[in-house]
N, C-alpha and C positions, 0 to 999 in steps of 0.2 A: 505493498498497499504505502503511496504518494502522499503523507501526511501534508506534507509543505507545497507543493505544487499546486494543489486540489483537493486543498482540506472539506469545504463543503462536502461536492460532489463524493470526496472517498469515504467519506461520514456514511451516506445516501448511501454508497454501495454496500460500505461495508451491513448499514441497517437492513436495507435489503436481502442480504445472503444471510445476514442472526435467523429472521423472520422466513425464512422459506421461500421468500420471491423465485428464488429462481427454478425449487426443486420441481425436475419436471418437467420444465422448459424446451422446447424444442425451436436448435436452431432456424433463422427463419432466412435466412440470405450467408452464401458463401460467396470467398473470390480465391481462385484459389491462387496459395502465398499471397494471400492482400490480407482477407479477418472473414471471419465469421462471429456473425448475429446474432443474437435472442431479445431476452425482454417482452413478448409479444403471448398473452394468455390467451387463451381462449374464455370470452367472455365478452356482454355486452360493455363493458368497462373499455375506455378508450389506451387503457393503463393500469397503472396505480393507485390503488386509492389511499393514500397514508388512516389510518385507523385512528389516529389523535386531531388528524386537522379537519380528514374527511372533506383533501384538497387533492388533488389529480397529481403526484410528481410523476415528471420524466426526465429520466437521463439517458442518455445511448451508449447501450451494452453490446457492446463490442470488443474483440479480440485480435491487436494483428501482432503479428510477428517480427523479432528484432527486426532491424532497419530496414522497415518499411515505414517510419514516424512520418508519415508524407501531411495525414491528418493531425499532426500535432500543430497549438496555435490553432485552430479552429473547433474540435469540440477536447473536455478536460482530459489525460492522463491522469486514471485512477491506480494504477497499479501496476507492475513489469512480472513478468513473467521468468519465476527464477528457476525451474526442473518443468519438461514435461515438454518440452519444445515439438520432440516427433509424434505425441499426438496430436497436438494442436496439428501438424499438416498433415493429420487424416481427420478431421473433422469435416464435414459438408451438415450440409442444409437436410437429408436425412439421420441426423444423429439428434438428441438432447442431452439434458444434464439429467444426473441422477439425482445428484444433492451438488451444492456449491460448498464452497466453506471457506476463508482466508487462513493461509497457512503463514502468513509470515507480516511483520510489518504491520501490524495491528500496533504494536508503540513509536508510531507514525503518526498516529493519531492524538490528537487531546483528546478525552472526555472533558462535554460541558461538566463544571460544578454545580 
């Protein structure tokens, strides 16, 4: 997690992971050696409705391989792949997330007091 460059979006991403938002979601779009995208759950909503505020929350939910940081500057980079590059390279829009978890970098985010 990159809590320095994108603390709010990083925190939002971690919150969604901890709530299980990504669990079971399919990858909805993929471009070979460029990115895979998820975050479009089945249902009437247009995205994630925050249970506290009842407001729609939207952030791009994409994974971009190292060396293809073409979207940097246009989208917030909330984290980096630290292992499993070979798995990322094999993902297609036929795959789905079984479960998501943040395994490294939570210490980079400052928890509100």
